[in-house]
MARVO-136597 format. One record per residue (C-alpha): x, y, z. Coordinates in pm, 1 decimal. Layout:
N
<node xx="X" yy="Y" zz="Z"/>
...
//
This chain:
217
<node xx="5304.8" yy="-2539.4" zz="-4522.2"/>
<node xx="5418.1" yy="-2894.1" zz="-4569.6"/>
<node xx="5575.8" yy="-3075.7" zz="-4224.5"/>
<node xx="5891.5" yy="-3032.5" zz="-4373.5"/>
<node xx="5832.6" yy="-2683.7" zz="-4423.9"/>
<node xx="5736.7" yy="-2613.2" zz="-4060.6"/>
<node xx="6027.2" yy="-2805.5" zz="-3957.6"/>
<node xx="6254.8" yy="-2613.6" zz="-4170.3"/>
<node xx="6168.3" yy="-2270.1" zz="-4001.0"/>
<node xx="6192.6" yy="-2427.1" zz="-3643.2"/>
<node xx="6399.5" yy="-2246.6" zz="-3417.5"/>
<node xx="6632.2" yy="-2389.1" zz="-3192.1"/>
<node xx="6808.9" yy="-2313.1" zz="-2830.7"/>
<node xx="7089.5" yy="-2514.8" zz="-2686.5"/>
<node xx="7206.8" yy="-2504.5" zz="-2333.0"/>
<node xx="7502.8" yy="-2655.8" zz="-2267.3"/>
<node xx="7593.6" yy="-2842.5" zz="-1937.8"/>
<node xx="7789.5" yy="-2751.0" zz="-1664.3"/>
<node xx="8147.2" yy="-2701.2" zz="-1666.4"/>
<node xx="8117.5" yy="-2681.1" zz="-2082.4"/>
<node xx="8020.2" yy="-2422.6" zz="-2306.7"/>
<node xx="7838.2" yy="-2371.0" zz="-2626.6"/>
<node xx="8120.2" yy="-2563.9" zz="-2837.3"/>
<node xx="8001.3" yy="-2857.4" zz="-2696.2"/>
<node xx="7698.9" yy="-2853.7" zz="-2937.7"/>
<node xx="7850.1" yy="-2708.9" zz="-3181.8"/>
<node xx="7839.5" yy="-3025.4" zz="-3442.7"/>
<node xx="7484.8" yy="-3140.4" zz="-3305.8"/>
<node xx="7360.5" yy="-2781.6" zz="-3419.0"/>
<node xx="7549.0" yy="-2805.7" zz="-3729.1"/>
<node xx="7338.5" yy="-3113.5" zz="-3836.2"/>
<node xx="7046.9" yy="-2945.1" zz="-3700.1"/>
<node xx="7107.5" yy="-2618.5" zz="-3947.7"/>
<node xx="7184.2" yy="-2830.7" zz="-4249.0"/>
<node xx="6811.9" yy="-2978.1" zz="-4175.7"/>
<node xx="6711.6" yy="-2643.2" zz="-4191.3"/>
<node xx="6661.0" yy="-2519.7" zz="-3860.2"/>
<node xx="6798.3" yy="-2199.0" zz="-3717.6"/>
<node xx="6995.8" yy="-2262.8" zz="-3424.3"/>
<node xx="7139.8" yy="-2075.2" zz="-3088.5"/>
<node xx="7331.8" yy="-2073.8" zz="-2801.3"/>
<node xx="7302.2" yy="-1976.4" zz="-2426.2"/>
<node xx="7623.4" yy="-1938.0" zz="-2225.8"/>
<node xx="7676.0" yy="-1949.5" zz="-1861.8"/>
<node xx="7962.1" yy="-2030.8" zz="-1556.9"/>
<node xx="7837.8" yy="-2169.7" zz="-1246.4"/>
<node xx="8164.1" yy="-2093.9" zz="-1107.8"/>
<node xx="8056.7" yy="-1735.4" zz="-1079.6"/>
<node xx="7678.1" yy="-1705.3" zz="-1098.6"/>
<node xx="7413.3" yy="-1921.5" zz="-866.0"/>
<node xx="7135.8" yy="-2083.1" zz="-1009.6"/>
<node xx="6828.7" yy="-1842.7" zz="-987.5"/>
<node xx="7077.5" yy="-1585.5" zz="-1145.9"/>
<node xx="7157.9" yy="-1822.0" zz="-1429.9"/>
<node xx="6731.7" yy="-1930.9" zz="-1483.3"/>
<node xx="6683.1" yy="-1553.2" zz="-1490.5"/>
<node xx="6858.7" yy="-1505.1" zz="-1738.2"/>
<node xx="6718.6" yy="-1806.8" zz="-1916.9"/>
<node xx="6422.4" yy="-1682.0" zz="-1853.1"/>
<node xx="6449.7" yy="-1311.3" zz="-2034.7"/>
<node xx="6665.0" yy="-1519.0" zz="-2319.7"/>
<node xx="6316.7" yy="-1738.4" zz="-2383.2"/>
<node xx="6095.2" yy="-1497.2" zz="-2344.7"/>
<node xx="6269.8" yy="-1289.9" zz="-2615.2"/>
<node xx="6329.1" yy="-1630.0" zz="-2848.7"/>
<node xx="5935.2" yy="-1717.6" zz="-2788.2"/>
<node xx="5852.1" yy="-1414.5" zz="-3023.3"/>
<node xx="5917.0" yy="-1658.9" zz="-3325.8"/>
<node xx="5667.2" yy="-1885.2" zz="-3174.4"/>
<node xx="5778.7" yy="-2213.7" zz="-3361.4"/>
<node xx="6071.7" yy="-2294.1" zz="-3140.0"/>
<node xx="6266.2" yy="-2619.9" zz="-2949.5"/>
<node xx="6475.0" yy="-2621.4" zz="-2691.7"/>
<node xx="6767.1" yy="-2844.2" zz="-2608.9"/>
<node xx="6926.6" yy="-2883.7" zz="-2275.1"/>
<node xx="7291.7" yy="-3120.9" zz="-2149.0"/>
<node xx="7289.0" yy="-3165.1" zz="-1816.9"/>
<node xx="7277.3" yy="-2892.0" zz="-1584.2"/>
<node xx="7135.6" yy="-2692.6" zz="-1917.5"/>
<node xx="6807.6" yy="-2934.0" zz="-1900.8"/>
<node xx="6723.7" yy="-2861.2" zz="-1551.6"/>
<node xx="6846.3" yy="-2498.6" zz="-1628.6"/>
<node xx="6523.4" yy="-2510.8" zz="-1912.7"/>
<node xx="6326.7" yy="-2675.3" zz="-1664.7"/>
<node xx="6344.0" yy="-2415.9" zz="-1398.2"/>
<node xx="6358.3" yy="-2099.4" zz="-1641.4"/>
<node xx="6039.0" yy="-2279.6" zz="-1870.1"/>
<node xx="5808.8" yy="-2275.1" zz="-1523.0"/>
<node xx="5939.4" yy="-1955.1" zz="-1480.0"/>
<node xx="5791.5" yy="-1743.4" zz="-1787.8"/>
<node xx="5569.7" yy="-1494.2" zz="-1770.8"/>
<node xx="5216.2" yy="-1585.9" zz="-1827.1"/>
<node xx="5116.0" yy="-1602.9" zz="-2195.1"/>
<node xx="5441.3" yy="-1668.9" zz="-2321.3"/>
<node xx="5480.4" yy="-1875.3" zz="-2610.2"/>
<node xx="5577.1" yy="-2248.7" zz="-2488.7"/>
<node xx="5808.5" yy="-2450.6" zz="-2682.4"/>
<node xx="5717.0" yy="-2749.7" zz="-2943.1"/>
<node xx="5916.1" yy="-2969.2" zz="-2791.3"/>
<node xx="6213.7" yy="-2989.9" zz="-2501.2"/>
<node xx="6507.6" yy="-3255.3" zz="-2560.9"/>
<node xx="6706.0" yy="-3307.3" zz="-2199.1"/>
<node xx="7034.4" yy="-3491.9" zz="-2297.4"/>
<node xx="7173.5" yy="-3639.9" zz="-1997.3"/>
<node xx="6952.1" yy="-3424.4" zz="-1752.0"/>
<node xx="6906.5" yy="-3520.7" zz="-1440.1"/>
<node xx="6527.5" yy="-3503.9" zz="-1280.4"/>
<node xx="6637.4" yy="-3597.3" zz="-989.7"/>
<node xx="6952.2" yy="-3570.6" zz="-781.3"/>
<node xx="7227.8" yy="-3642.4" zz="-913.1"/>
<node xx="7444.9" yy="-3905.0" zz="-654.1"/>
<node xx="7775.2" yy="-3802.2" zz="-762.5"/>
<node xx="7680.1" yy="-3453.5" zz="-724.9"/>
<node xx="7595.0" yy="-3606.4" zz="-333.3"/>
<node xx="7928.5" yy="-3771.1" zz="-313.1"/>
<node xx="8153.1" yy="-3466.1" zz="-400.4"/>
<node xx="7897.1" yy="-3153.5" zz="-266.1"/>
<node xx="8154.7" yy="-3115.3" zz="4.2"/>
<node xx="8477.3" yy="-3131.9" zz="-223.3"/>
<node xx="8660.1" yy="-2829.4" zz="-260.4"/>
<node xx="8767.3" yy="-2805.7" zz="-610.7"/>
<node xx="8358.3" yy="-2941.2" zz="-673.2"/>
<node xx="8209.6" yy="-2627.3" zz="-478.0"/>
<node xx="8443.0" yy="-2341.3" zz="-626.0"/>
<node xx="8392.0" yy="-2506.7" zz="-1006.1"/>
<node xx="8046.9" yy="-2628.1" zz="-986.4"/>
<node xx="7937.9" yy="-2278.7" zz="-713.3"/>
<node xx="7540.4" yy="-2304.2" zz="-576.8"/>
<node xx="7456.7" yy="-2495.5" zz="-907.8"/>
<node xx="7638.3" yy="-2796.2" zz="-845.5"/>
<node xx="7479.1" yy="-2804.9" zz="-464.1"/>
<node xx="7110.0" yy="-2761.7" zz="-629.8"/>
<node xx="7171.2" yy="-3082.8" zz="-835.5"/>
<node xx="7262.0" yy="-3251.0" zz="-483.6"/>
<node xx="6977.8" yy="-3145.6" zz="-304.5"/>
<node xx="6644.6" yy="-3370.2" zz="-327.1"/>
<node xx="6433.8" yy="-3016.1" zz="-198.2"/>
<node xx="6595.8" yy="-2761.8" zz="-467.7"/>
<node xx="6546.6" yy="-3051.2" zz="-733.8"/>
<node xx="6186.4" yy="-3146.8" zz="-662.5"/>
<node xx="6086.3" yy="-2725.1" zz="-662.8"/>
<node xx="6235.6" yy="-2722.0" zz="-1035.3"/>
<node xx="5943.0" yy="-2885.5" zz="-1134.4"/>
<node xx="5775.0" yy="-3115.0" zz="-1421.0"/>
<node xx="5678.2" yy="-2983.5" zz="-1729.8"/>
<node xx="5364.5" yy="-2994.5" zz="-1948.2"/>
<node xx="5540.4" yy="-2987.0" zz="-2300.6"/>
<node xx="5615.2" yy="-3286.4" zz="-2507.3"/>
<node xx="5980.8" yy="-3392.9" zz="-2351.1"/>
<node xx="6194.8" yy="-3649.5" zz="-2501.5"/>
<node xx="6485.9" yy="-3791.7" zz="-2272.1"/>
<node xx="6830.7" yy="-3867.5" zz="-2406.1"/>
<node xx="7021.5" yy="-4046.5" zz="-2168.4"/>
<node xx="7368.3" yy="-4178.4" zz="-2262.8"/>
<node xx="7424.1" yy="-4579.1" zz="-2153.1"/>
<node xx="7780.9" yy="-4627.5" zz="-2211.8"/>
<node xx="7924.4" yy="-4575.9" zz="-1864.8"/>
<node xx="8272.8" yy="-4547.9" zz="-1781.8"/>
<node xx="8511.9" yy="-4705.8" zz="-1497.6"/>
<node xx="8592.5" yy="-4413.6" zz="-1345.5"/>
<node xx="8252.9" yy="-4375.7" zz="-1212.1"/>
<node xx="8173.9" yy="-4730.1" zz="-1269.8"/>
<node xx="8167.6" yy="-4738.7" zz="-844.5"/>
<node xx="7865.2" yy="-4470.0" zz="-789.2"/>
<node xx="7607.3" yy="-4691.5" zz="-1020.0"/>
<node xx="7704.9" yy="-5075.3" zz="-1008.1"/>
<node xx="7522.0" yy="-5210.2" zz="-1269.7"/>
<node xx="7272.1" yy="-4968.0" zz="-1307.6"/>
<node xx="7256.1" yy="-4833.3" zz="-1666.2"/>
<node xx="7437.8" yy="-4488.9" zz="-1679.9"/>
<node xx="7660.5" yy="-4232.6" zz="-1920.7"/>
<node xx="7968.2" yy="-4226.1" zz="-1659.0"/>
<node xx="7772.5" yy="-3880.5" zz="-1494.6"/>
<node xx="7406.8" yy="-3955.9" zz="-1498.0"/>
<node xx="7189.1" yy="-4255.5" zz="-1467.5"/>
<node xx="6911.8" yy="-4336.1" zz="-1674.6"/>
<node xx="6674.9" yy="-4386.5" zz="-1353.5"/>
<node xx="6791.7" yy="-4031.0" zz="-1280.4"/>
<node xx="6693.7" yy="-3881.8" zz="-1556.5"/>
<node xx="6401.5" yy="-4049.3" zz="-1600.3"/>
<node xx="6039.7" yy="-3897.5" zz="-1488.4"/>
<node xx="5648.2" yy="-4029.4" zz="-1513.8"/>
<node xx="5633.6" yy="-3706.1" zz="-1681.1"/>
<node xx="5871.5" yy="-3747.5" zz="-2011.7"/>
<node xx="5685.0" yy="-3829.2" zz="-2315.9"/>
<node xx="5968.2" yy="-4021.8" zz="-2441.6"/>
<node xx="6283.2" yy="-4163.8" zz="-2347.2"/>
<node xx="6568.4" yy="-4284.4" zz="-2585.0"/>
<node xx="6887.3" yy="-4445.8" zz="-2502.0"/>
<node xx="7209.5" yy="-4413.1" zz="-2693.5"/>
<node xx="7545.1" yy="-4599.5" zz="-2699.4"/>
<node xx="7773.0" yy="-4248.1" zz="-2634.8"/>
<node xx="7900.1" yy="-4139.1" zz="-2260.9"/>
<node xx="7747.2" yy="-3814.1" zz="-2115.4"/>
<node xx="8036.0" yy="-3570.1" zz="-2196.0"/>
<node xx="7949.0" yy="-3664.1" zz="-2580.3"/>
<node xx="7570.9" yy="-3629.8" zz="-2628.1"/>
<node xx="7546.6" yy="-3309.2" zz="-2748.4"/>
<node xx="7820.7" yy="-3396.6" zz="-3054.9"/>
<node xx="7671.4" yy="-3696.6" zz="-3075.6"/>
<node xx="7508.4" yy="-3795.6" zz="-3451.1"/>
<node xx="7277.8" yy="-4013.1" zz="-3325.7"/>
<node xx="7161.4" yy="-3760.9" zz="-3060.2"/>
<node xx="7087.5" yy="-3511.5" zz="-3356.9"/>
<node xx="6882.1" yy="-3747.5" zz="-3565.1"/>
<node xx="6670.8" yy="-3831.9" zz="-3290.2"/>
<node xx="6579.5" yy="-3446.2" zz="-3280.4"/>
<node xx="6554.3" yy="-3378.8" zz="-3636.4"/>
<node xx="6297.0" yy="-3725.8" zz="-3653.7"/>
<node xx="6081.4" yy="-3604.7" zz="-3336.6"/>
<node xx="6047.9" yy="-3222.7" zz="-3469.3"/>
<node xx="5930.3" yy="-3343.8" zz="-3855.6"/>
<node xx="5722.8" yy="-3637.6" zz="-3693.0"/>
<node xx="5520.8" yy="-3343.9" zz="-3522.4"/>
<node xx="5566.4" yy="-3049.7" zz="-3711.9"/>
<node xx="5189.8" yy="-3127.0" zz="-3860.2"/>
<node xx="5069.9" yy="-3149.2" zz="-3491.1"/>
//
């Protein structure tokens, strides 16, 4: 089987960010399907479910998906944190993803979540997940990944959150430093804001190129 044929058999699971829905990734998933991949999404609500219950549902979803033996996962923001937690909780001998893509997903505690963790509206909408994002201890417990992982981070900050980041490169919600770790295989920076990462054509191109280049390994 040629590299292109292998890539065309790839199954993609997208996990959206906090306060978003699978609709946020429609443009990206459309481009991945045009490249021949099969796509699906995982949906959750931080206002009604705590982090652990969402993680457990995601573990079940990935375990079912892993039967395909040829899949990748894409997580935006909190979705990437959930993916890391779920992948580190998979049953033994479960087929692992070929590649992991984290879109503006914090590895370290979010400075925005730390600033907002006592805000009544934030606590209501972000729930337990928002508190996890603000906690150094809980974020450390999510753990690193052993699979090839690409972190795609935006660097087009927004005026309203500039006070939180100063001169540090950021996408308006997550800084490059917050999305960085020594275990990440590759990091790409794109000129977009946090909210638009899952709909960015450039992000889809990076995913496609990475999958096709690695499909024969």
